[in-house]
Legacy VTK file of the C-alpha trace (Angstrom):
# vtk DataFile Version 3.0
C-alpha trace
ASCII
DATASET POLYDATA
POINTS 99 float
-23.589 3.607 -19.453
-26.888 4.179 -17.623
-26.181 4.096 -13.930
-29.285 3.952 -11.829
-29.387 6.224 -8.750
-30.087 3.670 -5.993
-32.029 4.572 -2.962
-30.994 1.636 -0.759
-27.890 -0.551 -0.087
-29.966 -3.595 -1.102
-30.667 -1.935 -4.434
-26.942 -1.219 -4.969
-26.105 -4.874 -4.167
-28.734 -6.202 -6.497
-27.226 -4.185 -9.334
-23.753 -5.379 -8.417
-25.046 -8.927 -8.316
-26.609 -8.562 -11.786
-23.310 -7.146 -13.187
-21.380 -10.053 -11.587
-23.617 -12.490 -13.531
-22.680 -10.769 -16.796
-18.984 -10.370 -15.853
-18.533 -13.974 -15.000
-20.163 -15.044 -18.263
-17.815 -12.733 -20.198
-14.849 -14.057 -18.259
-15.870 -17.651 -19.197
-16.186 -16.571 -22.875
-12.760 -14.833 -22.734
-11.240 -17.917 -21.196
-12.498 -20.105 -23.956
-10.702 -17.978 -26.452
-7.566 -18.001 -24.368
-7.660 -21.764 -24.399
-7.894 -21.689 -28.101
-4.868 -19.279 -28.474
-2.656 -21.955 -26.848
-3.093 -23.977 -30.089
-1.486 -21.228 -32.215
1.548 -20.300 -30.039
4.764 -22.135 -30.636
6.427 -21.635 -27.252
6.049 -20.269 -23.645
7.372 -16.884 -24.698
4.475 -16.501 -27.085
2.128 -17.482 -24.224
3.616 -14.896 -21.884
3.427 -12.125 -24.665
4.613 -9.127 -22.681
4.006 -6.729 -25.525
0.511 -7.955 -25.954
-0.173 -7.564 -22.179
1.225 -3.947 -22.348
-0.973 -3.192 -25.358
-4.167 -4.563 -23.581
-3.301 -2.536 -20.441
-2.921 0.675 -22.540
-6.126 0.024 -24.314
-8.261 -0.859 -21.185
-6.982 2.183 -19.297
-8.109 4.338 -22.235
-11.450 2.596 -22.277
-11.832 3.196 -18.567
-11.151 6.859 -18.992
-13.536 7.224 -21.860
-16.281 5.434 -19.968
-15.820 7.341 -16.697
-14.075 4.490 -14.848
-11.122 4.389 -12.662
-8.041 3.459 -14.861
-6.076 2.228 -11.941
-8.802 -0.115 -10.818
-9.236 -1.382 -14.367
-5.497 -1.825 -14.808
-5.168 -3.742 -11.559
-8.155 -5.863 -12.425
-6.824 -6.691 -15.921
-3.257 -7.406 -14.618
-4.715 -10.047 -12.216
-7.016 -11.447 -14.800
-4.340 -11.691 -17.544
-1.942 -13.368 -14.971
-4.548 -15.993 -14.218
-5.401 -16.479 -17.963
-1.731 -16.804 -18.836
-1.332 -19.534 -16.112
-4.282 -21.396 -17.589
-3.080 -20.941 -21.109
0.366 -22.119 -20.176
-1.083 -25.335 -18.856
-3.158 -25.892 -21.985
-0.063 -25.055 -24.170
1.948 -27.614 -22.175
-0.758 -30.227 -22.512
-1.109 -29.646 -26.297
2.624 -29.703 -26.971
3.898 -32.549 -24.838
2.083 -35.228 -26.700
LINES 1 100
99 0 1 2 3 4 5 6 7 8 9 10 11 12 13 14 15 16 17 18 19 20 21 22 23 24 25 26 27 28 29 30 31 32 33 34 35 36 37 38 39 40 41 42 43 44 45 46 47 48 49 50 51 52 53 54 55 56 57 58 59 60 61 62 63 64 65 66 67 68 69 70 71 72 73 74 75 76 77 78 79 80 81 82 83 84 85 86 87 88 89 90 91 92 93 94 95 96 97 98
């Protein structure tokens, strides 16, 4: 991770805006895979997958620590993201399995 030492607030914001472009693209890509996952799950319990959520949280907290990030911020972000993706996957699962 190469962090540039910014000299102005505008420069900081420009870097954040650039990161947001990449993050949104990655979220869209992740979402496409989440939508595909709905095809393989037999019921809503498998969509909720609490053990999988726990494993992801454990993994991303460790990644945050290894990369010098704040594990609490990463965990909170991932919990919100996962909740939103579970909601979207639940809707897709219902659509696929109520035909």
